[in-house]
Each structure stands twice: as C-alpha cells, then as structure tokens.
N, C-alpha and C positions, 0 to 999 in steps of 0.2 A: 504494500500500500504506500503510495507516494504521499509524503507529508508536505514537502515543500520542494521548490526548485530554486537554484541559484546560478548566478553568472560569475565567471572567473574575472577578477580584477587584480592584475598583478599576480601575486602568489596566494591570494585569498579567494574563496568562493563566498560571495555576498548573497545571503538568503533573504528573500522578500516574502514576508508573511503579513496577512491582515490581522487585526486585533482579535477577530473571532477565531482564526486558526491558531494563534498563539495561546488563547485561552483554552481551546480544545486540547492542545498538547499538555498544558499545565494540569487540566482536570484529569487527563488520562494518567499522568504521572502520580497525582495525588491518590487516585483510585487504586493504582497498582501498588503503591506504598501501603495503603490501608489494608488491601487484601494480603499483601506480603506479611504484614504483622498479624492479621487474623489467622493466616495459615501457619503460624508458628515459624516465621522467617524461612518459608520454603524457598528453594533456589528458583531462579528465573525459568529454567528449563521446565521444571515441574508445573509452574504456574501457566506457562504457555500451552502445555499439553491440556490442562484443565480448561483453559480459556477456549482452545480450539474445539473442545467437546461441548462448549456451552455450559459448563458446570459453575462458572463464576458469573453471577448476575451483573449486568451493566458494565462488563469489561471486555472490550473487543481486542485491545492491544495491550500487551504487558511491557511496561517501561519502568524498571525499578531503578530508583536513584541510589546514590551511595548510602549504604546502611552500616553505620558504625557498630551497632550491636552484633551484626553478622561477622564483621571483621574481628571483633574481640572474642566472640563466642565460638567461632569456627576456625580460628587460627591453628595451624599445625606446622610441624617441622617439614621442610622441603626434603624430599628423598635424596639420599646420597647416590652418587654414580656407582653402578655395580661393576662397570668395566675396569675401574681402577686406573692408576697411572703406570706408564711403562717404567721398569726398573732403571735406576741410575746407571750410567755407563761406567763409572769408576768405583773401585772398591773403597770402602770407608767414606764415600762421599756423603752418604746419609745413613744414619743409624736409628733404628726404631727400638724403643724400650718400654717396658711396662712391668709392674710388680703384681704378683698374684698372692693372695692371702688376706687374712690369716686362715690357715686350715684348722679344721676341728680337732685334728690329732697331730701331735708333734712327730717329726720323723725320727729315725733311729739316732740321728745326730743332734736332735733337739730343734730342728728348723721348723718354722711356721710359715715362712714366705719363700718365694723365689723370684728372682729378677731375670728378665731375658734381654739380650742384646741381639738385634737382627740387622745384618748388613743388607741394605736395599738392593745392591748390585747382584749379589750372589745368593741372597735369601738364606744364608747360613745363620743358624741360631746358636747362641751360647747361653747356658743356664747356670746361675749361681744361687745357692741356697742360703737363706738368712734366718737368724733368730729374731731380729728386729728390723723394721723398715729403715731405721737410721743407719744400717750397714750398707745401704745402696751406694753411697758415695765412695766408700773405701773399695767396694767390689768393682765399681766403674773404673777407678784409677788402676787397679790391678789388671783388669781386662784390657784397658787402653794400652798399657805398657806392653802387653803380650802381642796384641794384634798389630800395633804400629811397628814394633820391632820385627815381627815376622814378615810383614809386607813392605817395610821401609816406606810407609805412607802415613799421612796424617788424617785424623778424623776431621771432617769439615762441618758437618751438621748433625745435631742430636735432637731427635724428635721424641717427645713424651707427653704425658698428660700434665695437669696442674697439681699433682700430688705434692704434699709437703716434702717428701723425700727427694724430689727433683728441684724444689724451689728454695732450698736453704741457701743462705748467703755464701757458704763455703763452696757449694756446688756451682752456683752462678759465677762466683769470682774465679774459680778454677777454670771453667770453660772460657771465660773472657780472657784470662791470662794466656791460655793455650790456643786462642784463635778458633774456638769451637762455637759455632752459632747454635743457640738453643731455640728450638721451635716448640711452642706449647699449644695444646689444643684448647678449644673453647670449653669452659666448664660445663659439665653435664652432657657432653657430646663425645662419647667414646668412639663413635664411628670415625672421627677424624684421626684417631690413632688405630685404624683398622688393622694394619699389618701386625702390630704387636698383640692386639686383642684377639685376632683370629688365631695367632700362633698359640696363645695361652689356651684357647679352647681345644685346639688340636692336640697339644701336649697333654691336657687333662683327660681328654677322651681316650687317647691311645694308652696313656699310663694306667688309667682305671681298667681298661680292657685287659691289659697284660697282667695287672695285679690280680684281677678276678680269675683269669685263666690259670694263674699259678697257685691260687688259693692262699695268697699271703694276706696278713692283716693290714689295716690301714697305715700302720706305722712305717711301712715300706713304700709309702707314696713317693718320697724323694728319689729312691732308687729307680722306681718305675719312670718318673719324669725324666731323670737323667738319661736312662736308656732310650726313652722315646725321642729325646732331642738328638741323640747319637744316630738313631735310625732315620729320623726326618732329614738329617743332613745327607743321608746316603740313599734317599729315595727321590723319584722324579718330582719336580716342582712345576706346577701349572704356569705361574708367572714367568718362568724361565723357558717356556716352551718344552717342558718335560725334561730339562737337563738336570743333572745331579748337583745340588749346592756345593757339596764337598769337592767335586771335581772342578767346578767353576772357580772355587776359592783357591785350591791348591794347584790346579792345572795338571793334575795327575789322575789316572783312573782310580776309582774307589773299589776295593775288593769287599765281597760279602762272604767269603769262604769261612771266615772265623766265627760267624754268627751262630748262636744257639738260642733255643727258646728261653725267654725270660722266666726265671724261677725254676728251671729244670734242675734235677739232681746232678751233682758233680762230685767227683772224688779227687782228692789230692794224692798224687803219686809220691811216695816216700821211699827213697832208696837207702836211707840210713838204717843200719842195723846196730842196735846197742848191745853192749856186753851183758850177759846174764850173770848176776852174782848169786 
C-alpha cells in the first residue's frame, strides 16, 4: 500500500503529504502501539499475521514505533561465532589460560585446582596442579622459562579471564616488564576465553572416563587429567586440520607405541636378589 510519494532533490527525497494523510499515519501508529501493548508486546511479525487475518479490530496496517520496554525486557547476548579464529602463525604468539577448580576431592598430592596453558599456534596444552589459586603466578613463571628456553622464542600475548589470580599486581607488573601483552575477557563472558574453557571441558570429560574405566576413586583425578593432557597433545586437532599438536610443536613424529590403558595393572621387574640369612 502506497502511503506517500516523493521527489528527489539533491540527495534527499522530499515527501509531500496532506494534513489528512499525515494524521492517518499518526493514528495508525498510535493504534499499532496500543495493540502492541494489549498483546503483551508481541513482535511486529506476529501482529501483522493477526492483522492480515482480520483478528485485530480497526487495524489495517501495523507500524510499531520504538518500544523501550521491549528493548529492556527482551535484550539478550549476541551469539558468538562458532567458526572461531584461525590459529596464530607463530609459536608462543598467543597463549590461552584458565584455572579449573576447586574440586570436591583433593588429589593424591593435595591439589584442588589446575591451570592450563595452551599455545594458539600448535594447540599444545600444559597442565599444572595447584593447592591454591594464588600459585598460578609462580607456575606461569616456571612454565614460561621452560617453553621460551626450549623454542628460543618469547611469549607475546597472554589471554585469560578476569580472575583475581591473573589480575594481581605482581602478575600484571611481571608481564609488563617482560613485554607480554595481557588480554582479559569481559566479565561474565567465558565464551571469549573459549579455547581454554573448551580444553578444560575436554580434559575433565576424558579424565573422568578413564578414571571410571579403571575403577579408581576420585582422589586420582589429577593423575587422570595429566594423562588426558598427554594424550590430547598426541591426538588429531580439528583447528589444526587434524594435525598432531605435539608434532607441530616439536617438528618430530609422535610415537604411540609406549601407551597402555590408564589404570591397568603393572609389575615392577626386580633383578636384585638378596642374601638369605
């Protein structure tokens, strides 16, 4: 239905309406808004369907103006991209990290947490077990010294959430002094730290499966998580096009010949024979 016609003048279209036509448009807008409220702030598409079937009295055209209650009442988070970003081209260029815990049961060594460090380029994961969250900074320094010395490279960017274990003054100052840029996610948005969050889920799922298969009690959860990380590094990675993280990291083929089932029975060979007195 044509409401008005206009002529182009420069870069604008000048619409010419009579007073009666303007009033008709205004009345339609008021009626639409009124019925929008009567229908419990139904969306415009639903109102148009009802209007086309003649279910709304005296409403031929639906034109809903800006409705602030709809904006406030129906707001939601925008969906995050499922495709993800391509891995960084350089090793240690971007590191993802997250802390898991506390667990309901302490490990054999007394740990209640673990922290992960994931290289974005190779998708290799390192796991360190903690008794307290405050130990994250010390474990990061140890891990950094190992990987930088191994690859003769420097960590450029460190991505984590806004947890207090990453926001301490000593952690921030240490990264600033060593030229490491810290990237923090928006609070209450774990999706932005998706690489580390997804790795935690994978580690927990595989560790629990292995522990249950072995019939071991919950106190062996850290041993299972440590084994899961070792195996994940030697399995195909989807973001890498099904390449092996350990092989991409080291540049050498990874062998699986030495693997045994987690929790299986083993015997220690003892060739020492003592003197019988």
